[in-house]
C-alpha positions, 0 to 999 in steps of 0.5 A, a space after each residue: 128691435 125692428 129695423 128700418 131703412 128711411 130716406 132722406 133728403 140731402 139737406 136733412 141728412 146734412 143738418 142730421 150728421 151735423 147734431 148726432 154723427 152716425 159713427 158715434 152711435 147718436 144717430 140712431 138714439 136720436 132718430 128713435 127719440 124723435 119718433 118717440 117725441 112725435 107719437 107723443 106729441 100726436 096722443 097729447 093732441 088726440 087727448 086734447 081734442 077728445 077733451 074739447 069735444 065732451 069736456 
């Protein structure tokens, strides 16, 4: 597994702390899932656009 360092503004960091506290090891899993979901949505959008261009 690769380690990444990501800077967040204070507002986003505070919201993240409320939904996925770091001390409970929930934060890393929350972020991994959010990235997976975002990547999946990008792939789905690309697939939908390809079908629109070539039905």
